N, C-alpha and C positions, 0 to 999 in steps of 0.2 A: 607530405603535401607542400611545405615551405621549402624553397630552395636556399634561403638564408634566414638569419635571425631577424625577427621583426624590429623595426625602428620605432622607438617610443620618444616622442618629443611634444612638449606643451600639451600633454593630455591626449594626444592622437597617436594611434598605432598604425604604422604603414607596413604592409607585408607584400612580398613578391612571391606569387604562387604560380603553379602550373596552370595554364589557361584552361585545360580540361577539367580542373577542379572547381571552376566558377559555377555556382548554382543558378546563374542567370543565363537565359538562352535567347535574349533579344538581340545579341550581336556576337560576332566572332571574336574571340579573345586571342587566338593564336597560341603560341608556345608559352607565353607568360602573361600574367595579369597582375595588376596592382590593386591591393585591397586597403581601404582606409576606414577606420572606425574610431570611436571614442574609447579611451582607456578607462574612463570613469563610468561607462554605461554599457555593460556586457550585452544588454538586450536592445541597445539602440540601433539606429540604422547603420548599414554597411554599404560603402560605396565601392564599386568595381570599375576599374579603368583599364583600357587596352594600353599597351606600351606606347602607342602613338599619342593617345590622349594624355597619358602621364608626361610624356616628353613635351607636349604642347603646354601643359600646365607649368612644368618646371621652367620652360623658356619664357612663359608669361611672367612668372615671378621674377626671374632674372632681369626682364625688360621693364619691370616696374608697373605692369598692368594692374596690380592689386594694391599699389601704394596708397591709394585713396581710402582703402579700408583700414589703414593704420592711423588715420587722423582721429583725434579725440572727438568724441561726441559732445555736444553742448550739455551742460548740467540740466538735470530734469527740473521742470517747472513745478513749483509747489502749489 
């Protein structure tokens, strides 16, 4: 099923699989799909991306679209 070894980083597992192996049928995945899930929660949600969606996500990360998510949150009020 997997075309390469999964990537595990910061508690997230990223796998590249054959598009025909995706158990979601609401969109066409083509030859390859990207699967993302938590390494700490085997029963947690699984996210499926087409190659185009994954490429857009990676380009957004490189362009800094998500940098605001890295800002520290204010301390909790007591």
